[in-house]
Structure formats: C-alpha cells, structure tokens
Backbone as JSON, one array per atom type, in Angstrom:
{
  "sequence": "MIINVVSGRERHCFTAIVHTSNSTAQLHLDPEDFYKRFGEVPQGMHHELELVEPNATLLSQQRLHIHPSRNGERPFICYPKQVPTIQSALEIFGVWCLGTVLVIVKHIDLNTVLTNDCGNDLSRFPGVVQERYGIRLV",
  "N": [[-1.46, -1.95, -6.65], [-1.76, -1.71, -3.2], [-0.2, -1.74, -0.12], [-0.09, -1.84, 3.38], [2.09, -1.72, 6.15], [2.72, -2.45, 9.51], [4.78, -1.57, 12.19], [5.34, -1.66, 15.41], [4.35, 1.45, 16.48], [4.51, 2.63, 14.08], [3.45, 3.17, 10.73], [3.78, 2.02, 7.48], [3.44, 2.77, 4.11], [3.02, 1.27, 0.98], [3.03, 1.31, -2.52], [2.43, -0.18, -5.64], [2.63, -0.65, -9.17], [1.36, -3.11, -11.23], [2.78, -4.73, -13.91], [2.03, -6.53, -16.77], [3.36, -9.0, -18.88], [3.91, -10.78, -21.97], [6.02, -11.47, -23.44], [9.61, -11.25, -23.9], [10.25, -8.79, -25.0], [8.38, -7.07, -23.93], [9.08, -6.78, -21.3], [9.92, -4.82, -18.44], [12.15, -4.87, -16.86], [15.44, -5.57, -17.75], [16.03, -8.39, -19.8], [18.59, -9.61, -20.11], [20.43, -8.15, -18.42], [19.15, -8.22, -15.97], [17.21, -10.47, -15.46], [18.5, -12.83, -16.57], [20.98, -12.6, -15.41], [20.51, -12.66, -12.62], [18.63, -14.64, -12.15], [16.2, -16.19, -13.83], [15.06, -15.97, -17.18], [11.84, -14.9, -17.76], [9.19, -16.88, -19.13], [6.43, -16.73, -21.22], [3.35, -15.67, -19.65], [3.95, -13.1, -17.38], [4.57, -11.1, -14.46], [5.56, -7.9, -13.37], [6.64, -5.7, -10.77], [6.32, -2.4, -10.34], [7.56, 0.14, -8.37], [5.86, 2.72, -6.74], [5.31, 4.11, -4.39], [7.09, 3.93, -1.37], [8.81, 6.92, -2.52], [11.47, 7.09, -5.01], [13.74, 8.42, -4.02], [13.59, 8.13, -1.22], [13.68, 5.34, -1.13], [16.28, 4.9, -2.07], [17.84, 5.5, 0.08], [18.14, 3.33, 1.68], [19.39, -0.03, 1.84], [17.94, -1.9, -0.29], [15.91, -4.42, -1.94], [15.66, -3.66, -4.87], [15.49, -2.73, -8.35], [16.57, -0.92, -11.19], [14.45, 0.03, -13.95], [14.55, -0.79, -17.49], [14.55, 1.67, -18.84], [15.38, 3.3, -16.85], [13.7, 4.76, -15.2], [11.28, 4.64, -12.76], [11.93, 2.51, -9.89], [11.89, -1.1, -9.76], [10.62, -4.0, -8.08], [13.0, -6.28, -6.99], [12.9, -9.26, -8.15], [13.83, -12.01, -9.53], [12.54, -14.22, -10.77], [10.03, -16.26, -12.38], [6.81, -14.84, -12.37], [3.84, -15.77, -12.51], [1.11, -15.13, -12.03], [-1.37, -12.7, -10.94], [-2.0, -13.06, -8.27], [0.33, -14.33, -7.28], [2.09, -12.22, -7.68], [1.06, -10.39, -5.84], [1.6, -11.74, -3.44], [4.42, -11.76, -3.5], [4.87, -9.0, -3.46], [3.85, -8.37, -0.91], [5.67, -9.79, 0.75], [8.02, -8.44, 0.02], [7.41, -5.83, 0.94], [7.12, -6.26, 3.74], [9.72, -7.17, 4.21], [11.17, -4.9, 3.53], [10.43, -3.07, 5.53], [11.48, -4.49, 7.65], [14.22, -4.19, 7.12], [14.44, -1.38, 7.37], [13.61, -0.88, 10.04], [14.78, -2.87, 11.72], [17.22, -3.43, 10.6], [17.79, -5.78, 9.24], [18.27, -7.98, 6.61], [15.86, -9.05, 4.24], [16.32, -11.45, 2.82], [17.95, -12.9, 4.52], [16.24, -13.7, 6.62], [14.3, -15.01, 5.09], [15.77, -17.11, 3.96], [17.16, -18.37, 6.19], [15.2, -18.7, 8.21], [12.79, -19.36, 7.03], [13.13, -21.3, 5.15], [13.26, -20.6, 2.44], [10.62, -20.34, 1.71], [8.15, -18.42, 0.63], [5.55, -18.14, 1.62], [5.72, -18.55, 4.34], [7.04, -16.37, 5.35], [5.56, -13.9, 6.15], [4.33, -14.69, 8.63], [6.53, -15.44, 10.22], [8.0, -13.03, 10.37], [6.15, -11.41, 11.66], [5.8, -12.76, 14.12], [8.44, -12.85, 15.2], [9.5, -10.25, 14.97], [7.49, -8.39, 15.23], [6.37, -7.13, 13.05], [3.94, -6.49, 10.68], [1.47, -7.12, 8.1], [-1.25, -4.98, 7.28]],
  "CA": [[-1.51, -2.65, -5.38], [-1.39, -0.9, -2.04], [-0.01, -2.55, 1.08], [0.36, -1.14, 4.58], [2.81, -2.55, 7.09], [2.83, -1.82, 10.81], [5.85, -1.98, 13.08], [5.13, -0.83, 16.6], [3.38, 2.52, 16.21], [4.77, 3.16, 12.74], [2.75, 2.58, 9.58], [4.5, 2.24, 6.23], [2.56, 2.54, 2.98], [3.7, 0.9, -0.25], [2.17, 1.22, -3.69], [3.11, -0.69, -6.83], [1.87, -0.91, -10.39], [1.68, -4.43, -11.78], [2.89, -4.76, -15.37], [1.93, -7.88, -17.3], [4.01, -9.18, -20.18], [3.84, -12.11, -22.58], [7.25, -11.69, -24.2], [10.77, -10.52, -23.35], [10.22, -7.42, -25.51], [7.48, -6.29, -23.1], [9.59, -6.69, -19.93], [10.46, -3.54, -18.01], [13.49, -5.19, -16.39], [16.2, -6.11, -18.87], [16.18, -9.84, -19.74], [20.0, -10.0, -19.95], [21.06, -7.48, -17.28], [18.49, -8.54, -14.71], [16.69, -11.82, -15.3], [19.49, -13.86, -16.84], [22.09, -12.39, -14.48], [20.14, -12.97, -11.24], [17.67, -15.73, -12.0], [15.78, -16.86, -15.06], [14.26, -15.13, -18.07], [10.46, -15.39, -17.74], [8.59, -17.41, -20.35], [4.97, -16.61, -21.17], [2.75, -14.66, -18.77], [4.83, -12.68, -16.28], [4.18, -9.84, -13.82], [6.63, -7.14, -12.72], [6.09, -4.73, -9.82], [6.94, -1.08, -10.37], [7.3, 0.85, -7.11], [5.4, 4.11, -6.82], [5.47, 4.67, -3.06], [7.7, 5.24, -1.22], [9.47, 7.44, -3.71], [12.81, 6.57, -5.31], [14.73, 9.06, -3.14], [13.52, 7.44, 0.07], [14.15, 3.97, -1.34], [17.73, 4.89, -2.28], [18.51, 5.72, 1.36], [18.25, 2.02, 2.33], [19.84, -1.13, 0.97], [16.72, -2.67, -0.52], [15.87, -5.28, -3.1], [15.03, -2.96, -5.99], [16.32, -2.72, -9.55], [16.02, 0.07, -12.13], [13.88, -0.47, -15.2], [15.4, -0.6, -18.67], [14.66, 3.09, -19.17], [15.94, 3.99, -15.7], [12.74, 5.59, -14.46], [10.98, 4.11, -11.42], [12.5, 1.2, -9.54], [11.04, -2.29, -9.72], [11.0, -4.98, -7.07], [14.01, -7.22, -7.47], [12.46, -10.65, -8.03], [14.25, -12.5, -10.85], [11.93, -15.5, -11.14], [8.73, -16.19, -13.03], [5.66, -14.43, -11.57], [2.83, -16.07, -13.52], [-0.25, -14.67, -11.74], [-1.54, -11.51, -10.09], [-1.94, -13.53, -6.89], [1.74, -14.52, -6.9], [2.67, -10.88, -7.61], [0.63, -9.82, -4.56], [2.36, -12.42, -2.39], [5.79, -11.25, -3.57], [4.84, -7.61, -3.01], [3.7, -8.4, 0.55], [6.95, -10.2, 1.33], [8.97, -7.34, -0.2], [7.05, -4.74, 1.84], [7.51, -6.67, 5.08], [11.18, -7.21, 4.24], [11.68, -3.53, 3.49], [10.26, -2.53, 6.88], [12.47, -5.22, 8.46], [15.5, -3.51, 6.9], [14.37, -0.01, 7.9], [13.43, -0.87, 11.49], [15.67, -3.8, 12.45], [18.48, -3.55, 9.85], [17.95, -7.2, 8.88], [17.9, -8.2, 5.21], [14.78, -10.01, 4.07], [16.83, -12.75, 2.37], [18.48, -13.6, 5.7], [15.1, -14.35, 7.28], [13.68, -15.92, 4.13], [16.63, -18.3, 3.82], [17.49, -19.05, 7.45], [14.06, -18.98, 9.08], [11.6, -19.77, 6.28], [13.46, -22.32, 4.16], [12.94, -20.0, 1.13], [9.18, -20.47, 1.48], [7.56, -17.09, 0.75], [4.3, -18.16, 2.39], [6.05, -18.55, 5.78], [7.69, -15.11, 5.72], [4.74, -12.97, 6.95], [4.14, -15.19, 9.99], [7.81, -15.39, 10.93], [8.34, -11.63, 10.62], [5.22, -10.9, 12.67], [6.08, -13.4, 15.4], [9.78, -12.55, 15.75], [9.88, -8.84, 14.94], [6.33, -7.54, 15.43], [6.1, -6.4, 11.8], [2.83, -7.22, 10.06], [0.63, -6.5, 7.09], [-2.58, -4.57, 7.77]],
  "C": [[-1.06, -1.69, -4.29], [-1.3, -1.83, -0.84], [0.48, -1.65, 2.19], [1.0, -2.15, 5.51], [2.93, -1.76, 8.39], [3.99, -2.45, 11.58], [5.77, -1.09, 14.31], [4.03, 0.19, 16.31], [3.53, 3.1, 14.81], [3.98, 2.41, 11.69], [3.53, 2.99, 8.34], [3.57, 1.87, 5.08], [3.38, 2.29, 1.72], [2.67, 0.79, -1.37], [3.0, 0.73, -4.87], [2.12, -0.81, -7.98], [2.32, -2.26, -10.91], [1.68, -4.33, -13.3], [2.87, -6.22, -15.81], [2.6, -7.94, -18.66], [3.84, -10.62, -20.66], [5.09, -12.42, -23.38], [8.39, -10.88, -23.58], [10.81, -9.07, -23.83], [9.35, -6.51, -24.64], [8.0, -6.1, -21.67], [10.15, -5.3, -19.64], [11.87, -3.7, -17.43], [14.21, -5.94, -17.5], [16.39, -7.63, -18.76], [17.62, -10.3, -19.5], [20.59, -9.46, -18.65], [20.41, -7.84, -15.96], [18.12, -10.02, -14.61], [17.75, -12.9, -15.49], [20.62, -13.81, -15.82], [21.75, -12.88, -13.06], [19.22, -14.17, -11.08], [17.39, -16.43, -13.31], [14.94, -15.9, -15.89], [12.85, -15.71, -18.1], [9.99, -15.84, -19.12], [7.08, -17.3, -20.23], [4.52, -15.5, -20.25], [3.66, -14.38, -17.57], [4.38, -11.32, -15.76], [5.39, -9.21, -13.14], [5.98, -6.06, -11.86], [6.92, -3.46, -9.82], [6.57, -0.33, -9.1], [6.93, 2.3, -7.35], [5.63, 4.81, -5.48], [6.07, 3.61, -2.16], [8.47, 5.65, -2.46], [10.9, 6.94, -3.83], [13.88, 7.17, -4.41], [14.76, 8.37, -1.79], [14.05, 6.01, -0.06], [15.67, 3.9, -1.46], [18.51, 5.08, -0.98], [18.71, 4.42, 2.15], [18.83, 1.02, 1.33], [18.67, -2.09, 0.81], [16.82, -3.49, -1.79], [15.03, -4.62, -4.19], [16.01, -2.95, -7.15], [15.72, -1.7, -10.52], [15.46, -0.6, -13.38], [14.86, -0.23, -16.35], [15.6, 0.87, -18.99], [15.13, 3.93, -17.98], [14.99, 4.87, -14.93], [12.5, 4.98, -13.08], [11.66, 2.77, -11.18], [11.43, 0.11, -9.54], [11.52, -3.2, -8.6], [11.94, -5.99, -7.7], [13.53, -8.65, -7.16], [12.71, -11.29, -9.39], [13.71, -13.87, -11.26], [10.58, -15.23, -11.8], [7.65, -15.81, -12.01], [4.45, -14.57, -12.48], [1.44, -15.49, -13.28], [-0.24, -13.39, -10.92], [-1.43, -11.92, -8.62], [-0.5, -13.75, -6.44], [2.46, -13.17, -6.83], [2.31, -10.21, -6.29], [1.4, -10.44, -3.4], [3.79, -11.88, -2.34], [5.85, -9.81, -3.08], [4.7, -7.54, -1.49], [4.99, -8.77, 1.25], [7.97, -9.07, 1.19], [8.68, -6.19, 0.77], [7.45, -5.06, 3.28], [9.04, -6.66, 5.23], [11.8, -5.83, 4.23], [11.55, -2.87, 4.87], [11.24, -3.22, 7.84], [13.84, -4.58, 8.32], [15.5, -2.14, 7.56], [14.38, -0.01, 9.43], [14.47, -1.69, 12.24], [17.04, -3.98, 11.79], [18.83, -5.01, 9.54], [17.45, -7.38, 7.46], [16.84, -9.29, 5.1], [15.27, -11.38, 3.64], [17.43, -13.56, 3.51], [17.36, -14.37, 6.39], [14.46, -15.37, 6.35], [14.47, -17.22, 4.02], [16.77, -19.07, 5.13], [16.27, -19.49, 8.26], [12.83, -19.53, 8.35], [11.88, -20.85, 5.24], [13.13, -21.9, 2.74], [11.48, -20.17, 0.73], [8.54, -19.1, 1.72], [6.33, -17.07, 1.64], [4.55, -18.14, 3.9], [6.54, -17.19, 6.26], [6.8, -14.18, 6.55], [4.56, -13.41, 8.4], [5.41, -15.1, 10.82], [8.16, -13.95, 11.3], [7.41, -11.03, 11.68], [5.57, -11.46, 14.05], [7.42, -12.94, 16.01], [10.07, -11.06, 15.88], [8.71, -7.87, 15.11], [5.98, -6.68, 14.22], [5.03, -7.19, 11.06], [2.13, -6.4, 8.99], [-0.69, -6.1, 7.74], [-3.49, -4.31, 6.61]]
}
C-alpha cells in the first residue's frame, strides 16, 4: 500500500506491506506483548501493516504509533484490534498516515483528535484533519 499525504506544500509518502494471518502463530506482532497488552488477540483472518517508508530511523525521531515486530526488524502500525479485511487495513493505514503527519507538522497526537473530535470513528478522521489542519490524503 502506498499513501501520500499533503500538508501545505509538503508531501509525505508512506508505504506499507500488508501481512495476512489466520492464526496467532502467523502474527508478526506478539500476541501477548502487543495484542493482549493493548487490545485484543485477533481471531481468524487478520491483517497487519509493516512500515517500509519512511524508514525506521526517521520514524524513531517522532513519537508515533508504531510497534516492533516479534523479530525486531521493521516497525508495524500500532493497531491492537482485529483488522479482518484489506479494505479495513487500508482505512487504518490512511488514518495512521494522516495522524503521523499531524504529529510531525502540528505536534498533535492522532488519538487526541480521534477521541475528542471524531468520537473514535475512524471514518470521520480524514475529514476532520483536512478541515481543521489542512492535512489530506492525495
């Protein structure tokens, strides 16, 4: 998946690999250390998003919602709930990308806007971020 986000004159490019699993043994994020600790262990079909771009060094310079994989290689998007479809993975990736640019440009955490302004409704996040902060998907 590739998503571009624009904020003013700046363009930010994000790339992720979607990993599909059908069991906890196939998960890249640890079921105990990540899913159980922060949310729920996925049951059945589940999708995880491995970040490729921006690189891990750039990502580590910001306080972002990422989590290391079990083997400690590339970071994954920190989303500890069931992601049953590719479409839901794309929606989550879009929200994460917008939220990451929100942190970089405005120093506002995505969960603050998601909770306070969107009622935890992911589908509202892109519109709110575009309207209030001029950050949008392209």
